[in-house]
N, C-alpha and C positions, 0 to 999 in steps of 0.2 A: 439293272445289273449290266456290267460291261462284258461283251462277247469277245474273248481272246482267241476263239477258234481260228479266224483268218490269219492270225499272227503265228500260230503254232504249226509251222511247216517243217518238212524234213531239212530244208536249207537252213532254217534258223537253228534247228537242233545240231546240225553239223557245224555251223558257225559258232555256236556256244561251246561245243567240244574243242574246237580249234582255239577259241579265246581262252578256255580253261588251261590248255596246254601252254599257250603263249604267256598267260599270267604266271604259271609255274616257272617258266623260263626266266621271265623278267624278275620274279621274286628271288630266284636262285643266282642269276648272273647280273641282274641290274639293267639289262637292255635286251633288245632282240625281239621283243614281242611284235612290233610292227613288221619286221622282216618275216616272221613266222606266219602272220595273218595275211599279209598283202597278196601273195599269189592266189591263195584259196578264196579269200574274200572277193578278189577281182573276178574270179570265175563265177562265184555265186551271185554277186550283186552288181558287177560292172565297176570300171575304174573310178568314176566320179564318186559313187556311193562309198567305195572302199576307202578312199582318202578321207571323206567326212567321218565315216565310222571309226577309223583308226585314230584320227585326231581327237575325236570326242572321248574315246576310251583312254587315250594317253593322258588327256587332261585330268580325267577322274583318278587314274592310278598315280599320277605325279602329285596331285594335291594330297594324297594320303601320306607320302613320304617327305614332302616338302618341309614341314616344320622341323623335322630332325636333321635333314640334310642342309638346311639353309646356312648354318654356321660353317660348313665345310666347302661351300661353293667358292671356286676361284673365279671371281667376277670378271677379271680382265679376259680370261680365256673364254668364258661363257659369252661375254659381250662380243668378242671377235667372231665366234661361231654363229651367234644370233644375227649379226650384221651380214655375214656371208649367206646365211639361209634366207634372210629377208631380201637380199639382192636376187637370189636364184628363184625364189618362190613365184614371182609373176610369170616367168618363163615356164615353169612346171605347171602352173595353173592353166596357162594358155594351151599347153600341149594336151593336158588331160581333157580339156573342153573341146578341142578342135581335131584331134587325131582319132582315127577310127578306133572304137573300143577294143576290137580284136587285136589290133596292133599294140595298143597300150597294155593289154593283158600280157602279151608276149614280152614287151619291154620291161614291165614290172617284174615278171618272172626272171628275165635275164639279169636284171640288176640284183635281184636276190641271190641268184646262183653265183654271180660274180662276187658278191659280198661274202658269201659262204666260202668261196674258193680262196679269197684273200685271207 
């Protein structure tokens, strides 16, 4: 039998509650779950783990809606945004791996606050 005891921590419970709220926001608005999870997860798990967790969660939830949304996609727009993201991602990856985690947590939180203000 598998022992899940070491996995059931207060941090995981808090993260699950935050993910539930983020899922509700994404289901209602269609975006924003990563912005909601990023600052809290960065404090709970560190910046590198946060990025991995959010990317994996976004893949799962996106796959759920992809079949119905596929026909409505504006491919030229998505392609342009994907290219821009692909160009910027190596720099972001380098930063998250080489900058002090406390500094990255503050930076992630700052970006979220700025995004909310906009």
